[in-house]
C-alpha positions in Angstrom: -42.8 -34.6 -127.9 -44.3 -32.3 -125.3 -46.2 -29.0 -125.6 -45.2 -26.7 -122.8 -45.2 -23.1 -121.5 -42.0 -21.5 -120.5 -42.3 -20.5 -116.9 -38.8 -19.1 -116.3 -35.0 -19.2 -116.8 -32.2 -20.9 -115.0 -29.1 -18.9 -114.7 -25.9 -20.9 -114.3 -22.6 -19.0 -114.5 -20.7 -22.3 -114.4 -22.0 -25.3 -116.3 -20.7 -28.3 -118.2 -18.7 -27.1 -121.2 -20.8 -29.0 -123.7 -23.9 -27.0 -122.6 -22.3 -23.8 -123.8 -24.7 -22.0 -126.1 -27.8 -23.5 -124.4 -30.2 -21.3 -122.5 -31.8 -23.3 -119.7 -35.6 -22.9 -119.3 -38.2 -24.1 -116.8 -41.0 -25.5 -118.9 -44.4 -26.6 -117.6 -46.0 -29.3 -119.8 -49.6 -28.4 -120.7 -52.6 -30.2 -122.1 -54.7 -29.0 -125.1 -56.8 -26.9 -122.8 -53.7 -25.0 -121.7 -53.8 -26.5 -118.3 -50.6 -27.9 -116.5 -50.0 -31.5 -117.2 -47.1 -33.1 -115.4 -44.0 -31.8 -113.6 -42.0 -28.7 -114.6 -38.9 -29.7 -116.4 -35.6 -28.1 -117.4 -35.0 -27.8 -121.1 -32.1 -26.6 -123.1 -32.9 -24.0 -125.7 -31.0 -22.6 -128.7 -34.0 -21.0 -130.4 -34.5 -18.1 -128.0 -37.8 -18.9 -126.4 -39.0 -16.6 -123.7 -41.2 -16.7 -120.6 -44.8 -17.3 -121.4 -44.2 -18.7 -124.9 -45.5 -22.1 -126.0 -42.8 -24.5 -127.0 -42.3 -28.0 -128.4 -39.9 -30.1 -126.3 -38.3 -33.4 -127.0 -36.8 -35.5 -124.2 -34.6 -38.5 -123.7 -32.3 -39.6 -126.5 -34.1 -37.3 -129.0 -33.0 -34.3 -126.9 -29.3 -35.3 -127.3 -29.7 -35.8 -131.1 -30.5 -32.1 -131.5 -27.0 -31.3 -130.3 -25.4 -32.2 -133.7 -24.3 -35.6 -132.6 -22.4 -34.1 -129.6 -22.3 -35.9 -126.3 -24.3 -33.4 -124.3 -25.7 -34.1 -120.8 -29.2 -33.0 -121.6 -32.5 -34.8 -121.4 -35.0 -32.1 -122.7 -34.5 -29.7 -125.6 -36.8 -27.0 -127.1 -37.1 -27.8 -130.8 -39.9 -25.3 -131.7 -41.6 -22.1 -130.6 -45.3 -22.7 -131.2 -47.6 -20.1 -132.9 -50.8 -22.1 -132.9 -52.1 -25.6 -132.2 -55.1 -26.8 -134.2 -57.2 -29.9 -133.7 -59.8 -30.9 -136.3 -59.4 -27.4 -137.9 -60.2 -25.7 -134.6 -57.6 -23.6 -132.8 -57.1 -24.9 -129.3 -53.9 -23.0 -128.3 -52.1 -20.0 -129.6 -49.2 -17.9 -128.5 -51.6 -15.0 -127.8 -53.6 -17.1 -125.3 -50.5 -18.5 -123.6 -49.5 -15.1 -122.3 -46.4 -14.8 -124.6 -44.4 -11.6 -124.4 -45.2 -8.9 -126.9 
């Protein structure tokens, strides 16, 4: 799993039929200090995440499993919108610090 920050949306008026219902997001993986860590990826989202929010993303075969067993051409999926991340009882990331929308 990857922790990331939503950087934007991808609008596609025409896309593969099996992607219907998915919002496509640009997600920047981040480290526990909130700094960029790796390349921006495109992730499918059915949870309604928005720009600036922290999200939990799965990729590879796990991303396709989220699609209720459907054969969906997707390799990254948002599986959670993060409120806070704690390490050894100390908050290291929170949605407020990530610049999430109000």
